[in-house]
N, C-alpha and C positions, 0 to 999 in steps of 0.2 A: 653423168653416165650416158653413153650412147648405145646404139643397137638394142633398143627396147621395143618390144612388140606388145601391144595391148589387145586383149580379147574383150569386146564389150557388146552390150545388147540394149543399151538405153542411156538414160540420163546420168547414172552413176559414172559410167565410163566417159561420157562427154564432159562432165564436170572435171574429172581428172585430167582429160586432155587439155582443157582450157588452162588449167593451172600449170601443167607441164610445158605448154607452149611458151609460157612466160618465164620459165626457169631455164637453167643450163642443161637440163636433162633432155635427151633427144629421142623422140619416138619415131622409129623408122616406118612402121606400118601398123594398121589397125585391122584386126580380124573381126568380122561380124557375120551373123547368119545371113544367108542369101535372101531370106524373106524380109530382112530389114534394110536391104541395100538401097532401095528407093527413098526411104525415110532418113536413114542415118548417113548414107554415103556422101551426099552433098555437104553435110555439116562437117564431116571429117576432111574431105578434100579442100573445103574452104579454109581449114587451118593449115593447109600445106602438107598434109600427111596422106600417105597412100591408104586408100580404103580397099580392103581385101575380103570380099564376100566369099564365104565358104559354105558348101552344103553339109560337109561332115569333117570336123577337125581331126577325127581319128582315122580318116581315110589315108591309105598309103601314099596317094598322089599328093595330098596336102602335106604329109609328113616330109616328102622329098623336097617340096618347095620351101618348107620351113627350115630344113637343113641348109638349103642354098642361101637363105638370108643370114644364117649363123647368128641368131639373136644372143645377146649377152643375158637378157632377162625377159621373161614373159610375165605380164601383169594381167590377171583376170579380174574384170570389174563388171559384175552382174551378168556374166556369161554362164548359162545354166548347164551346159553340156559337161559331163564328167570327162576329164582328160585321162587317156590311158597312159601307162608307163612309158610307152615309146615317145609320146609327145613331151612328157615331163622331163625326159632325159636330154632333150635337144638344147635348151638354153644353158649357157655356161654357168650362170648363177641360179638356175632353177626357175621355178614358177611360184609366184606369190598371188594370193587371192584376197580380195576385199570382201570380208564376210560381215554382214550387218547384224551381228549378234555377239553377246558376251560368251566367251568360251571358257570351259567346256560345257556350260549349261545349255547353250542354244546352238548345238550342232544341227545340221539339216536344213530344211526349207522354210521359207517365209518367216525368218527370224524377227524382222521388224514388226510384222503383224502380231506374232505370238507374244512379243514383249508387251505390246499395248493391251492385248487381250488379258494377259496375266497381271496387268496393273503394276508393272515394274516402275519404281520411282525414277529410275535412270535407264536410258537406252544405251546399251553397250555395243561397241564396234571393235572389230579385230582385223589385223592384217597378218595372214599366216602363210607359212611355207606349205605348198601343196604336196601331199604325199599320196599314197595309194588308198588311204582311208577316206572317210567322209568327214571333212573338217577336223581332222585329227593332227594336222601338222603343227610344228613349233609356232608359237605366237611371237611375231617379230615386232608388233606395235599394237597398242590397244588404247581406246579412248571411250568416253561416255559423256552424255549430256542429259540434263533433266527432262523428264517427260512432263511438259507443261499441262496444267489441268484441262485445257480446252483444245490441245493439239490433236489433230487427226492424222491419218496415215500419210496424206500428202505433205503436211508440214514436217512430219518426222523424216520422210524421205529427203525432203529439202535440206534439213539439218544434217542428216547423215552424209549426203552428197557434198556438203560444204566442209565437213570435218575429214573425210577420207583423204583428200590430197595431202594434208599436213602429216597424217600418219604414214602415207606412202613416202613422203620426203624424208621422214625419220629413218625409214628402212633404207632408202637409197644412200643417205649419208653414211649409215653404218656400213653398207656394202662398199662404198668408196674408200672407207678406212680399212677395209679388209676384215671387217667384223661381220661374220655370217651366222653367228650363233643366235638362237632364239630361246624362248622359255618353253620347256617341255610341258605339255598339257597334263594336268592331273586326271586320274581316273575318278576320284571322289567328286561328286556333284555333277558328273557329266550326264548329258541327256540329249536325245535326238527328237526332233520335231518334224512331222511330215509336211510336205508341200501342201498348202491349202488350195482348195478349189471352191467353186461357187456353191456346191451343195453343203459345204461346211458353214455357210452363212445363215442357215435356218434358225430362227428365233423360236424357242419353245418357252413361252412366257411363264409357265408354272415351274420351270426348271432353273430359271436365271433370276438373280437379284437385280434390282434396278441398276446397281453399279456394274454388274457383269454385262447387262444389256448395253449400257452406255459404252463400255470399253469395246465390246464386240462391234457395235455400230461404227465407232470412230476408227477402229482398226481395219475395216474392210470397205469403207466408203470410197468415193472417187479417188483415184482412177480405177478402183476395183468395182465390181457390180453392186456391192452393198449387201447388207443383211436383208433378210426377207421373212415374211410370214404369209398367211393366206386369209382373205376375207371371202368365204365361200370358195369358189373355184378361181378367184382372182388373186394373183400374186401382188403383194404389197411390198415395195422396196422401201426400207427405212434407211435414210441417208444421213440424218443428223438427229440427235436427241439432246435434251437438257435434263440434268438432275434437279428437280424442283426443291425448293426449301420446304414446301408443304409435303407432309407425309399422307399419301392417299392410299387407302387399302381396299381390298375387295377380291373379286374373282379374277384369277390370272387370265390375261388376254382381253378383259373387258375394256372397251373404249368409253372414256368419260370426258365430259366437259364440266368445268366448275366456274360458275359465274361468267360463262361465255368464253373462258380460256381453255385451250386444249388443241388437239386431242391428247389426253393422257391415256396410257395403257398400263394396266396393273401387271406387275411382275410378281415373282414369288413373295417378295417382302413389302413392296411399295410400288407406287405408280411412277412412270417416267413420261416426260413430255416429248412428243414427237415434233421436232423443229422443222424437219424436211422429209417428205415421203412422196411416193408415187404409187398410184393404184393402176395396175395393168389395164391398158386400153381405156382409161378414164382420165383424160387431161383435166387438171385443175379440180378434180373431184375431192370433196372433204369426206373423211371417215365419219359415218353417222354415229350419233350418241347411242350407246347401249349395245352395239354389236360386239361379237366376240371374235378376236383374231386367233388363228391357230397356226 
């Protein structure tokens, strides 16, 4: 297929471009936010594709330019701006979106993070036709992979980015055959999840089990800011934890060392080992025995 325009904002779209560059499908241009032009633009042009920085994809000026390109298909890959109906109507075959969640259960924002937080055994991905709703369009392709016991959000992003191109190619092959039908989403089991921000990463030790703390930490660690709590007025960033075989109990939030090993922090049901953490303004500082994190 030719006359494809990709809207991207990061690694998900770049991974797709690399796979498409080696296929028979032709990407004519890549739309990206103006603020990402310096970072992403050179990577796009290096692949021999036009980089098209845009301040507002719903602006009438951009709409006129998009009409002049006359795209056959627009692919949205990690581009967060909601496209208005005027933009959706431009491509001959419509707009498809690479959504990193199982639908209809994980509509909305931060679906990879939420799936890890919710301890899903498998991470679901979907390629859908974009309509005027929020992640409500027909499902054109879907896939899933196991959430590995020690995988964090960076690993899950990497796995999702590796799987999405094959799902997109399934859709393109169907379109080339003249098959544009998808699977209608069910209303049963549908759910919307809000876009996460840094404030959502606060750890309240008395409210979470050790397993819940473990999942939250690995779901929002690097490249995100990480989970956090406080030691007095100092913010403590929790970047990695381990679920110990030993069951350690006590006062939630209490920091413990056992035979020199630790620090452990007591959660609602048991202790969890902090494998990597940072205390605000205190490089290489260890959490002291017996203090209480809040």
